[in-house]
C-alpha positions in Angstrom: -20.4 157.5 -83.0 -22.7 155.9 -80.5 -22.7 156.6 -76.8 -20.5 153.7 -75.9 -17.9 154.8 -78.4 -18.0 158.3 -77.1 -17.5 156.9 -73.6 -14.4 154.8 -74.5 -12.9 157.6 -76.5 -13.4 160.1 -73.7 -11.9 157.7 -71.1 -8.8 157.2 -73.2 -8.5 161.0 -73.8 -8.4 161.4 -70.0 -5.8 158.8 -69.3 -8.1 156.0 -68.3 -6.7 153.1 -70.4 -7.4 150.0 -68.2 -10.8 148.5 -67.5 -11.4 145.7 -65.0 -14.6 144.2 -66.2 -17.4 141.8 -65.6 -20.0 142.9 -68.2 -23.6 141.8 -68.8 -26.2 142.4 -71.5 -26.6 146.1 -70.8 -22.9 146.7 -71.3 -22.5 144.9 -74.6 -22.1 148.1 -76.6 -19.2 149.1 -74.4 -17.7 145.7 -75.0 -18.2 146.1 -78.8 -16.6 149.5 -78.8 -13.4 148.0 -77.4 -13.0 146.1 -80.6 -12.6 149.1 -82.9 -11.3 151.8 -80.6 -7.7 150.8 -79.7 -5.9 151.7 -76.5 -8.1 150.2 -73.7 -6.7 147.2 -71.9 -9.7 145.2 -70.7 -9.2 142.6 -68.0 -11.9 140.1 -67.2 -12.7 139.3 -63.6 -15.0 136.4 -62.6 -16.5 138.3 -59.8 -17.1 142.0 -59.4 -15.2 142.3 -56.1 -12.1 141.3 -58.0 -12.6 144.1 -60.5 -13.2 146.8 -57.9 -10.3 145.6 -55.8 -8.0 145.5 -58.8 -8.9 149.1 -59.6 -8.0 150.0 -56.0 -4.5 148.4 -56.3 -4.0 150.0 -59.8 -4.6 153.5 -58.5 -2.3 153.1 -55.5 0.6 152.2 -57.8 -0.1 154.7 -60.7 -1.9 157.6 -59.1 -4.4 157.5 -61.9 -7.8 155.7 -62.1 -8.7 152.6 -63.9 -12.4 152.0 -64.8 -14.6 149.1 -63.9 -17.4 147.8 -66.0 -20.2 146.4 -63.8 -23.6 144.8 -64.7 -26.5 146.8 -63.3 -27.3 147.0 -59.6 -26.5 143.4 -58.6 -23.1 143.6 -60.3 -22.3 146.8 -58.5 -23.5 145.3 -55.3 -21.1 142.4 -55.7 -18.3 144.9 -55.9 -19.2 147.1 -53.0 -16.9 145.5 -50.4 -13.8 146.5 -52.3 -15.2 149.8 -53.3 -15.5 150.5 -49.6 -11.9 149.6 -49.1 -10.9 151.8 -52.1 -12.8 154.7 -50.7 -11.1 154.4 -47.3 -7.7 154.2 -49.1 -8.3 157.4 -51.1 -8.1 155.5 -54.4 -9.6 157.0 -57.5 -11.9 154.6 -59.5 -14.2 155.3 -62.4 -17.1 152.8 -62.2 -19.1 152.3 -65.4 -22.4 150.7 -64.4 -24.9 149.5 -67.0 -28.6 150.2 -66.6 -31.7 149.2 -68.4 -32.8 151.3 -71.3 -35.0 154.2 -70.1 -38.1 152.7 -71.8 -37.5 149.4 -70.0 -37.1 150.7 -66.4 -40.8 151.3 -66.0 -41.5 147.7 -66.7 -39.8 146.6 -63.5 -37.8 143.8 -65.1 -36.1 141.3 -62.8 -32.8 143.1 -62.7 -34.3 146.5 -62.2 -32.9 148.2 -59.0 -32.0 151.5 -57.5 -28.4 151.7 -58.8 -27.8 155.3 -57.6 -29.0 154.2 -54.1 -26.6 151.2 -54.2 -23.7 153.3 -55.5 -24.0 156.3 -53.2 -22.6 155.0 -49.9 -19.3 153.9 -51.6 -19.1 156.8 -54.1 -18.1 160.5 -53.9 -19.8 161.2 -57.2 -22.8 159.4 -58.7 -24.5 160.3 -62.0 -26.8 158.7 -64.5 -26.4 159.8 -68.2 -29.7 161.1 -69.5 -28.9 161.3 -73.2 -26.4 159.9 -75.7 -25.2 163.5 -76.4 -24.0 163.9 -72.8 -22.2 160.6 -72.2 -18.8 161.9 -73.2 -19.0 165.0 -71.0 -20.4 162.8 -68.1 -17.4 160.5 -68.5 -14.9 163.4 -68.4 -16.5 164.6 -65.2 -16.3 161.2 -63.7 -12.5 161.1 -64.3 -12.2 164.6 -62.9 -14.0 163.5 -59.7 -11.9 160.3 -59.4 -8.8 162.5 -59.6 -9.8 164.8 -56.8 -7.2 164.4 -54.1 -6.5 162.0 -52.5 -8.6 160.0 -55.0 -12.3 159.5 -55.2 -14.9 156.9 -56.3 -16.9 158.1 -59.3 -19.9 156.0 -60.4 -21.3 156.7 -63.9 -24.5 154.8 -64.7 -25.1 154.2 -68.4 -28.6 153.3 -69.6 -28.2 150.9 -72.5 -30.1 153.1 -74.9 -27.6 156.0 -74.3 -24.9 153.5 -75.2 -26.4 152.1 -78.4 -28.0 155.3 -79.8 -26.1 157.3 -82.4 -25.1 160.9 -81.6 -22.3 160.4 -79.1 -19.9 163.3 -78.6 -16.5 162.4 -77.3 -15.0 164.9 -74.8 -11.3 165.8 -74.7 -9.0 165.9 -71.7 -10.5 167.7 -68.8 -8.6 169.9 -66.3 -7.7 168.0 -63.1 -8.2 169.5 -59.7 -5.2 170.4 -57.6 -4.9 169.2 -54.0 -6.4 171.6 -51.4 -3.8 173.8 -49.7 -2.8 172.7 -46.2 -3.9 174.8 -43.2 -1.2 177.5 -43.0 -2.9 179.0 -40.0 -1.9 175.9 -38.0 1.8 175.9 -39.1 3.0 177.9 -36.1 1.1 175.7 -33.7 2.4 172.6 -35.4 6.0 173.8 -35.0 5.5 174.6 -31.3 3.8 171.2 -30.7 6.8 169.1 -31.9 9.3 169.3 -29.2 10.9 166.2 -27.7 9.9 162.5 -27.2 6.5 163.3 -25.7 5.4 164.7 -29.1 4.3 162.8 -32.2 4.1 163.5 -35.9 1.4 161.2 -37.3 1.4 160.6 -41.0 -0.9 159.1 -43.6 -1.7 159.1 -47.3 0.9 160.6 -49.7 2.9 161.8 -46.7 4.3 158.3 -46.8 6.2 158.6 -50.1 10.0 158.1 -49.9 10.6 161.9 -50.4 8.0 162.9 -47.8 9.3 160.4 -45.3 12.8 161.8 -45.7 11.4 165.3 -44.9 9.6 163.8 -41.8 12.9 162.2 -40.8 14.5 165.6 -40.8 11.8 167.1 -38.7 12.1 164.2 -36.2 15.9 164.7 -36.0 15.6 168.4 -35.4 12.7 168.4 -32.9 13.1 165.0 -31.2 9.5 164.1 -32.0 8.4 160.5 -32.6 7.1 159.4 -36.0 4.2 157.0 -36.6 1.8 156.2 -39.4 -1.8 155.1 -39.3 -2.4 151.4 -38.8 -3.6 150.9 -42.4 -1.8 152.8 -45.2 -2.8 152.9 -48.9 0.9 152.9 -49.8 4.1 153.0 -47.7 7.6 153.1 -49.1 9.9 151.0 -46.9 13.3 149.2 -46.8 17.0 149.8 -46.5 18.1 153.4 -47.1 14.6 154.9 -46.4 13.2 156.5 -43.3 11.4 153.8 -41.2 8.1 154.7 -39.7 6.2 152.5 -37.3 2.4 152.1 -37.3 -0.2 152.7 -34.7 -0.9 149.1 -33.6 -4.2 147.4 -34.3 -4.8 145.7 -30.9 -6.4 148.3 -28.7 -4.5 147.6 -25.6 -1.2 147.8 -27.4 -2.2 151.0 -29.2 -3.2 152.7 -26.0 0.2 151.9 -24.5 2.1 153.1 -27.6 0.2 156.4 -27.7 0.1 157.1 -24.0 3.4 159.1 -23.9 2.3 161.7 -26.4 1.0 165.0 -25.0 1.0 166.8 -28.4 0.3 165.3 -31.8 0.5 166.9 -35.3 -1.5 165.2 -38.1 -0.5 165.3 -41.7 -2.7 163.2 -43.9 -3.8 161.2 -40.9 -6.8 161.1 -38.6 -6.6 161.3 -34.8 -6.2 157.6 -33.7 -9.4 155.7 -32.9 -10.1 152.0 -32.3 -11.2 149.8 -35.1 -14.2 148.7 -33.0 -15.9 149.5 -29.8 -15.1 147.3 -26.8 -16.8 147.1 -23.4 -15.0 149.3 -20.8 -12.3 150.4 -23.2 -11.9 153.8 -24.8 -12.6 154.4 -28.5 -10.2 157.3 -28.7 -6.7 156.0 -28.4 -4.8 159.1 -27.5 -4.1 160.0 -23.8 -6.7 162.2 -22.1 -5.9 165.8 -22.7 -3.6 165.3 -25.6 -3.4 168.4 -27.8 -4.0 167.5 -31.5 -3.1 169.9 -34.4 -4.3 169.1 -37.9 -1.9 170.7 -40.4 -3.2 168.9 -43.4 -6.1 166.5 -44.1 -5.8 163.6 -46.5 -6.9 165.6 -49.5 -4.5 168.5 -49.0 -1.1 169.1 -50.3 0.8 166.8 -47.9 4.2 167.3 -49.5 3.8 171.1 -49.2 2.7 170.8 -45.6 5.8 168.7 -44.7 8.1 171.0 -46.6 6.7 174.0 -44.8 6.9 172.4 -41.4 10.5 171.3 -42.0 11.5 174.8 -43.0 9.6 176.4 -40.1 11.3 174.0 -37.7 14.8 174.9 -39.1 15.3 171.3 -40.2 15.9 171.7 -43.9 19.6 171.0 -43.7 19.3 168.4 -40.9 20.2 164.7 -41.7 17.0 162.6 -41.4 16.5 160.4 -38.4 15.4 156.7 -38.5 17.1 155.9 -41.9 17.3 152.1 -42.1 20.5 150.2 -42.8 20.2 146.9 -44.8 19.7 143.9 -42.5 18.5 140.4 -42.8 17.2 138.1 -40.1 19.0 134.9 -39.6 17.8 131.9 -41.6 15.2 130.0 -39.5 14.7 126.3 -39.6 12.1 123.8 -38.6 8.4 124.1 -38.4 6.9 127.4 -39.5 5.4 129.6 -36.8 4.5 133.2 -36.6 7.9 134.2 -35.3 10.0 132.6 -38.0 7.4 133.3 -40.7 8.3 137.0 -40.3 12.0 136.3 -40.8 11.3 134.2 -43.9 9.2 137.0 -45.4 11.9 139.6 -44.7 14.6 137.4 -46.3 12.5 136.9 -49.5 11.3 140.5 -50.2 12.7 141.4 -53.6 14.3 144.7 -54.5 11.6 147.1 -55.6 8.9 144.5 -54.8 5.3 145.4 -54.0 3.9 143.7 -50.9 0.1 143.5 -50.7 -0.7 142.8 -47.1 -3.9 141.2 -45.9 -2.2 139.0 -43.4 -4.5 140.1 -40.5 -3.4 138.1 -37.5 -0.4 136.4 -39.1 1.3 139.6 -40.1 1.5 141.7 -37.0 5.2 141.0 -36.5 6.1 141.7 -40.2 6.7 145.4 -39.9 9.8 145.4 -37.6 11.2 142.2 -39.1 11.1 143.6 -42.7 12.3 147.1 -42.1 15.9 146.4 -43.3 14.8 144.4 -46.4 15.5 145.7 -49.9 13.5 148.8 -50.9 9.9 147.9 -51.4 6.3 149.3 -51.4 3.8 148.1 -48.8 0.0 148.2 -49.4 -2.5 147.7 -46.5 -6.3 147.1 -46.4 -7.6 150.5 -45.4 -11.3 149.6 -45.1 -11.2 146.4 -43.1 -13.5 144.5 -45.5 -11.7 141.2 -46.2 -11.1 139.9 -49.7 -9.0 142.8 -50.7 -5.5 141.2 -51.0 -5.6 139.2 -54.2 -7.6 141.7 -56.3 -5.4 144.6 -55.2 -2.3 142.5 -56.2 -3.8 142.1 -59.7 -4.2 145.9 -60.0 -0.6 146.4 -58.7 0.8 143.9 -61.1 -1.0 145.4 -64.1 0.2 148.9 -63.0 3.8 147.8 -62.6 4.6 144.9 -64.8 8.4 145.3 -64.2 8.0 144.8 -60.5 7.4 141.6 -58.5 4.3 141.5 -56.4 4.0 139.4 -53.2 0.5 139.0 -51.9 0.1 137.9 -48.3 -3.4 136.8 -47.2 -5.2 134.6 -44.7 -7.2 131.6 -45.9 -10.4 133.1 -44.7 -9.9 136.4 -46.4 -8.7 134.8 -49.7 -11.9 132.8 -50.0 -13.9 136.0 -50.5 -12.2 136.7 -53.9 -10.7 133.3 -54.8 -11.7 134.0 -58.4 -8.7 136.4 -58.5 -6.4 133.4 -59.2 -8.1 132.9 -62.6 -7.4 136.4 -63.7 -3.8 136.2 -62.5 -3.3 133.1 -64.7 -5.2 134.6 -67.7 -3.1 137.8 -67.6 0.2 136.0 -66.8 0.8 138.4 -63.9 4.0 138.2 -61.8 2.3 137.6 -58.4 3.4 135.3 -55.7 0.5 134.6 -53.4 1.1 133.5 -49.8 -1.9 131.8 -48.1 -1.5 131.7 -44.4 -3.6 128.7 -43.7 -4.5 128.7 -40.0 -7.8 127.2 -41.1 -9.9 129.5 -39.0 -11.0 133.1 -38.8 -8.2 133.5 -36.2 -8.7 137.2 -35.7 -12.2 136.6 -34.4 -11.0 134.2 -31.7 -9.1 137.1 -30.2 -12.0 139.4 -30.7 -14.2 137.1 -28.6 -12.0 137.8 -25.7 -11.8 141.6 -26.5 -15.5 142.0 -26.4 -15.7 140.2 -23.0 -16.8 136.7 -24.0 -15.4 134.1 -21.6 -15.1 130.4 -22.1 -16.7 130.3 -25.6 -18.3 126.9 -26.2 -17.9 124.5 -29.1 -20.8 125.9 -31.2 -19.3 129.4 -30.9 -15.8 128.2 -31.9 -17.3 126.2 -34.7 -18.4 129.5 -36.3 -14.8 130.5 -36.5 -13.3 127.3 -37.9 -12.5 126.7 -41.6 -12.3 122.9 -41.2 -14.8 120.2 -41.9 -13.9 120.2 -44.7 -10.4 121.7 -44.8 -9.7 124.1 -47.7 -7.3 122.7 -50.2 -5.6 125.7 -51.7 -3.2 123.7 -53.9 -6.1 122.1 -55.7 -8.1 125.3 -56.0 -5.1 127.1 -57.4 -4.3 124.4 -59.9 -8.0 124.4 -61.1 -7.6 128.1 -62.0 -4.3 127.7 -63.8 -1.9 128.9 -61.1 0.9 126.6 -60.0 0.8 125.9 -56.2 2.7 124.1 -53.4 1.9 123.5 -49.8 4.6 124.0 -47.1 4.9 123.6 -43.4 8.7 123.8 -42.8 10.9 126.8 -43.0 13.2 125.2 -45.6 10.3 124.4 -47.8 8.9 127.9 -47.7 12.3 129.4 -48.4 12.7 127.3 -51.5 9.1 127.9 -52.7 9.5 131.7 -52.3 12.7 131.6 -54.4 11.1 129.5 -57.1 7.9 131.6 -57.1 9.5 134.9 -57.3 11.9 133.8 -60.0 9.1 132.2 -62.1 7.9 135.5 -63.6 4.3 134.4 -63.4 1.5 133.7 -60.9 2.1 131.1 -58.3 0.7 130.2 -54.9 2.2 128.9 -51.7 -0.1 127.5 -49.0 1.6 127.9 -45.7 0.1 125.6 -43.0 0.2 127.2 -39.6 
């Protein structure tokens, strides 16, 4: 057994059986090992950001890590943006990163780089294998790190000689760490804090499962507290029959207004609310001055245990949950598509048990209230703010849940960062309907110009925010990568395209001209 074979065998023994890959010369022995060690599904991406983003989406839907296979430092660097997003989402990912043979590094060949230095800012655990004999044990520790709650980024660097040398030793399944306990010393304070409409229970992470939201609904019904989630959530269970929870708004002025009433806030899996950016003459902390904040459980703790204990301590165990949503559908809109009727069309199209990957940025801010009465579904947000997350995460979600339909909503500017995702969707025949909101600009930045105090921006400034001259043709791009596509601008056209796309069972793209 060589080192690459011990690596693949160990990953499989520890439940890692999907690899999103863009290999190079240094990784060829890993590629070869896949031929004669059955069990690993390898999915080729044409850019490393697609591979890392797909691993993020996969973890969110399975709760277990996929691996990536990346080529040296530059390959890792290409994937950093979506590793940043995965880290902020609490997703577990095992990166396998090739490195020059130990005897070659000292020659400073063109692709030599500080791989550990590149990996460290987006990783919780970084390690370079020193010997073929330790590769298996190193891989097992990487999986253990990735499975540390809520999920971590583990980056294992594999010099090519440790991959090709004989003497590899596969490692069996390793014990996985349990979530940290919640802070029981804060339980009494948390119970006291939740009393009436001026108090808030703010949730994030795995507190947003269907079961945990039901518990939160019981607490809200008993105490009268409000419920909110963070603006960006790795995974949120929504729809008819479930407890609805609103999100802290992204626009700072609206967020300040929403949070102003709350004198006391209890955090379970969430951070105290802060602004996405700093703005002149506006606060970075979004809660009212003097608000008392109690942290019962941080993101890596036992959030279900914290909610259950809080529910019992509040005497809410037998209380019917508040905010349970009844099935409802907006009226069918007609005419030219705009942001208001777009939300209604999305709400009407969401399939039962669908997965919605949301990178709609400016176009999607009205989607949450409009879609709350849709059939039961799962909603994934971009938690790190680095654009180009949506289509790769949709790949990972579709691979994780082949029996569920995936709808990916993204802006045209964001989608261009990882447009290569379309090719992988076609190659793998994934059931993904991609909605491109084509406002033909970085529309969010037009608003941010005003937010940071820029008045009367001139034509050169506005030109930096435009995606015209030339106009992107998403139908042609999609067809070139094997994904059927249509362009729509009327409500009736979009409704028909959504029905056809979701029923097709394969990848398709709808360019929505706004």
